[in-house]
C-alpha positions as CSV (number, residue, x, y, z in Angstrom):
1,M,75.2,63.6,-170.8
2,K,78.9,64.0,-171.1
3,H,81.2,60.8,-171.3
4,C,84.7,60.9,-169.1
5,C,87.2,57.9,-170.2
6,Y,90.1,57.3,-167.6
7,E,93.2,57.1,-169.4
8,P,95.4,54.2,-167.3
9,R,98.2,56.0,-165.9
10,N,101.5,54.3,-166.0
11,F,102.3,53.4,-162.3
12,G,105.7,52.1,-163.4
13,A,107.4,55.0,-164.5
14,K,108.0,56.4,-161.4
15,T,109.0,53.0,-159.8
16,G,110.4,51.4,-162.5
17,V,108.3,48.6,-162.0
18,N,106.9,46.8,-165.4
19,F,103.4,46.1,-164.8
20,E,102.8,43.7,-167.9
21,N,105.7,41.7,-166.7
22,P,106.4,42.2,-162.6
23,H,108.3,39.0,-162.7
24,P,111.2,39.2,-165.2
25,P,113.6,36.0,-165.9
26,R,116.4,36.3,-163.6
27,E,119.8,37.2,-165.1
28,E,122.0,34.6,-164.9
29,S,125.5,34.8,-162.8
30,E,128.5,35.1,-165.3
31,D,130.1,32.8,-162.9
32,N,127.8,29.4,-163.0
33,D,129.5,28.0,-159.1
34,Q,128.3,31.6,-157.1
35,P,124.2,31.6,-156.5
36,T,122.7,34.9,-156.7
37,K,120.8,36.5,-153.9
38,H,117.5,34.9,-155.1
39,D,119.4,31.6,-154.4
40,T,120.3,31.8,-151.0
41,A,117.7,30.8,-148.3
42,P,117.7,33.2,-145.2
43,H,117.4,30.7,-143.2
44,Q,119.3,27.6,-143.0
45,I,118.6,24.8,-140.7
46,T,122.2,23.4,-139.8
47,K,123.8,20.6,-136.9
48,D,125.3,23.5,-135.3
49,T,121.9,25.6,-134.9
50,M,119.7,23.0,-133.5
51,S,119.0,22.8,-129.9
52,T,119.8,19.5,-128.2
53,F,118.3,17.9,-124.7
54,E,119.3,16.1,-122.2
55,P,116.3,13.3,-121.5
56,V,116.1,14.7,-117.9
57,I,118.6,17.2,-116.0
58,T,119.0,16.7,-112.6
59,I,120.1,20.2,-110.6
60,D,121.9,20.1,-107.2
61,A,120.0,23.2,-105.9
62,K,122.9,23.4,-103.0
63,G,124.6,27.2,-102.9
64,H,122.3,28.4,-105.6
65,L,120.6,32.1,-105.2
66,L,116.6,31.1,-105.1
67,G,115.5,33.9,-107.6
68,R,118.7,33.1,-110.0
69,L,118.1,29.5,-110.6
70,A,114.1,29.6,-110.7
71,S,114.8,32.5,-114.0
72,T,117.3,29.9,-115.3
73,V,115.1,26.6,-114.9
74,A,111.8,28.4,-116.2
75,K,113.6,29.1,-119.4
76,Q,114.4,25.6,-120.1
77,L,111.1,24.4,-118.9
78,L,109.8,26.7,-121.7
79,N,112.3,25.2,-124.0
80,G,110.9,21.7,-123.7
81,Q,113.9,20.5,-121.6
82,K,112.6,17.9,-118.6
83,I,114.3,18.7,-115.2
84,V,114.6,17.7,-112.0
85,V,116.1,19.9,-108.9
86,V,117.0,18.6,-105.3
87,R,118.1,19.5,-101.9
88,C,115.9,22.7,-102.3
89,E,116.4,23.1,-98.3
90,A,120.0,24.0,-99.3
91,L,119.0,27.5,-101.6
92,N,120.2,30.3,-100.8
93,I,118.5,33.7,-100.6
94,S,120.7,37.2,-101.1
95,G,120.1,39.5,-97.9
96,E,120.0,38.6,-94.0
97,F,117.5,36.2,-92.5
98,F,115.3,39.2,-90.8
99,R,114.7,40.5,-94.0
100,A,113.7,37.2,-95.9
101,K,111.2,36.4,-92.5
102,L,109.8,39.6,-92.9
103,K,108.9,39.4,-96.4
104,Y,107.4,36.1,-95.6
105,H,105.3,37.2,-93.4
106,A,104.3,39.8,-95.6
107,Y,103.0,37.5,-98.2
108,L,101.2,35.2,-94.8
109,R,99.2,38.0,-94.8
110,K,97.7,37.8,-98.7
111,M,94.6,36.0,-98.5
112,T,91.3,36.0,-100.0
113,R,88.7,37.6,-97.5
114,Y,86.0,35.7,-98.8
115,N,86.8,31.9,-97.8
116,P,91.0,31.3,-97.8
117,T,90.8,28.0,-97.4
118,R,89.0,27.5,-100.3
119,G,89.7,30.3,-102.5
120,G,93.4,30.9,-101.9
121,P,96.1,32.1,-102.1
122,F,97.9,28.8,-100.3
123,H,101.2,29.3,-98.4
124,F,103.6,26.9,-99.0
125,R,106.0,26.7,-96.3
126,A,108.0,23.5,-97.9
127,P,111.2,24.5,-99.7
128,S,110.4,22.4,-102.5
129,R,107.1,24.4,-103.1
130,I,108.8,27.8,-102.2
131,F,111.1,26.7,-105.6
132,Y,108.1,25.6,-107.3
133,K,105.9,28.6,-107.0
134,T,109.1,31.0,-107.6
135,V,109.7,29.2,-111.2
136,R,105.4,29.2,-111.4
137,G,105.7,33.1,-111.3
138,M,108.0,33.4,-114.2
139,I,106.0,31.0,-116.4
140,P,102.4,31.5,-117.9
141,H,100.9,28.9,-115.9
142,K,97.8,29.4,-116.8
143,T,98.1,28.9,-120.6
144,A,98.6,25.2,-121.9
145,R,102.2,25.9,-122.8
146,G,103.0,26.7,-119.5
147,A,101.1,23.8,-118.0
148,A,103.0,21.7,-120.0
149,A,106.2,23.2,-118.8
150,M,105.3,22.6,-115.4
151,E,105.0,19.3,-116.1
152,R,108.1,18.8,-116.9
153,L,109.6,20.2,-113.5
154,K,110.3,18.1,-110.3
155,V,111.6,19.4,-106.7
156,F,112.5,17.6,-104.1
157,E,114.3,18.3,-100.3
158,G,117.2,15.8,-100.0
159,V,118.2,13.5,-102.8
160,P,115.3,10.5,-102.8
161,P,116.2,7.7,-104.8
162,P,116.4,7.4,-107.7
163,Y,117.9,10.6,-108.4
164,D,121.3,9.6,-105.6
165,K,122.5,7.3,-108.2
166,V,122.2,9.4,-110.8
167,K,124.9,12.4,-111.6
168,R,123.6,15.7,-110.6
169,V,125.1,19.5,-112.3
170,V,125.0,23.1,-110.7
171,V,123.8,26.0,-112.8
172,P,127.3,28.5,-112.9
173,Q,125.9,31.8,-113.6
174,A,123.3,30.7,-110.5
175,L,126.0,30.1,-107.8
176,R,125.9,32.2,-104.6
177,V,129.8,32.4,-104.6
178,L,129.7,33.5,-108.2
179,R,127.0,36.4,-107.7
180,L,127.3,37.7,-104.4
181,K,130.3,39.8,-103.1
182,P,132.3,37.8,-100.1
183,G,131.3,39.1,-96.6
184,R,127.5,39.8,-98.0
185,K,125.1,38.3,-95.9
186,Y,122.6,35.7,-97.3
187,C,120.2,32.9,-95.7
188,T,118.8,29.7,-96.2
189,V,115.5,28.5,-97.6
190,G,115.3,25.4,-95.3
191,R,115.5,27.7,-92.4
192,L,113.1,30.0,-93.8
193,S,110.6,27.3,-94.0
194,H,111.5,25.6,-90.7
195,E,110.7,29.5,-88.9
196,V,107.4,29.7,-90.6
197,G,106.1,26.3,-90.2
198,W,107.9,23.2,-92.0
199,K,108.0,20.3,-89.9
200,Y,110.7,18.5,-91.5
201,Q,113.7,19.8,-91.1
202,D,114.9,17.2,-89.2
203,V,113.7,14.3,-90.8
204,V,115.8,15.1,-94.1
205,A,118.7,16.0,-92.6
206,R,119.0,12.6,-90.9
207,L,117.8,11.1,-94.4
208,E,120.9,13.4,-95.8
209,E,123.1,11.7,-93.3
210,R,122.3,7.8,-94.3
211,R,122.7,8.9,-97.9
212,K,125.8,10.4,-97.6
213,V,127.2,7.9,-96.2
214,K,126.3,5.6,-98.7
215,S,127.4,7.7,-101.2
216,A,131.0,7.7,-99.4
217,A,131.4,3.9,-99.5
218,Y,130.0,3.7,-103.3
219,Y,133.0,6.7,-103.9
220,E,135.6,4.5,-102.1
221,R,134.5,1.1,-104.8
222,K,134.5,3.2,-107.4
223,K,137.9,4.4,-106.7
224,A,138.9,1.2,-106.2
225,A,137.9,-0.6,-109.5
226,R,138.9,2.6,-111.6
227,K,142.8,1.9,-109.7
228,Q,142.4,-1.9,-110.6
229,L,141.2,-0.7,-114.3
230,S,144.2,1.2,-115.0
231,E,146.3,-1.5,-113.7
232,A,145.2,-4.2,-115.7
233,Q,145.4,-1.5,-118.9
234,K,149.2,-0.7,-118.1
235,S,150.1,-4.6,-117.6
236,A,148.2,-5.7,-120.6
237,K,150.5,-7.4,-123.3
238,I,148.8,-7.0,-126.3
239,D,149.8,-7.7,-129.6
240,E,150.4,-4.3,-132.5
241,K,147.5,-6.3,-134.5
242,T,144.9,-6.4,-131.7
243,K,145.8,-3.1,-131.0
244,T,145.0,-0.9,-134.4
245,E,141.7,-3.6,-134.0
246,L,140.5,-2.0,-130.9
247,A,141.8,1.5,-131.2
248,A,139.0,1.4,-134.6
249,F,136.7,0.7,-132.7
250,G,137.3,3.6,-130.3
251,Y,139.4,1.7,-126.9
């Protein structure tokens, strides 16, 4: 029987790696104040790189394009932001109304053959539910992450309490006046919903008229109070010591 022995090959000869000591001590930099490349962290979390969220953001949907607003809302929901969308009946859809109505009627024809009332799909008529389903189509809503994201969304027609007394914002990248070319045709989700079976267009319009009257009265009171405050600040006599102390507290 022949005996064969295998000599260990020196793989490090070509690669330049010392297998006896693969991690040699790091050479110190000549300048001790300058860290070497091994000392610098690849990802440094600073105050500027961290994301910040508002507790709840209330969006006024009037004048926004349906799909563009839905995509922005979907992304923020997945990031963990809580969002309330009001006045969904004033959302816009690009293109003429007749085209949007034909598309919705084509959507109404899609149903389950064995039992549509049980198996769906369920065709929502209310503007808020149309927007809700648009957002849902942009989110993996059948996963735990997507279901949690949809729980952070609230949608309404009109501006119900308590959101009538909350600061409302817009999404500039979704506004129709900034996205569509002037003169292009568009329609509103409220009109489309009314044409396909939504029954509460008149009710929402009546409640909105009441809200706008109250809001206008509140705004007049707010302007009067602001004017009184500015006049009082001008006529107030404060010595320099008191001014210095107030300035230290931000007044």
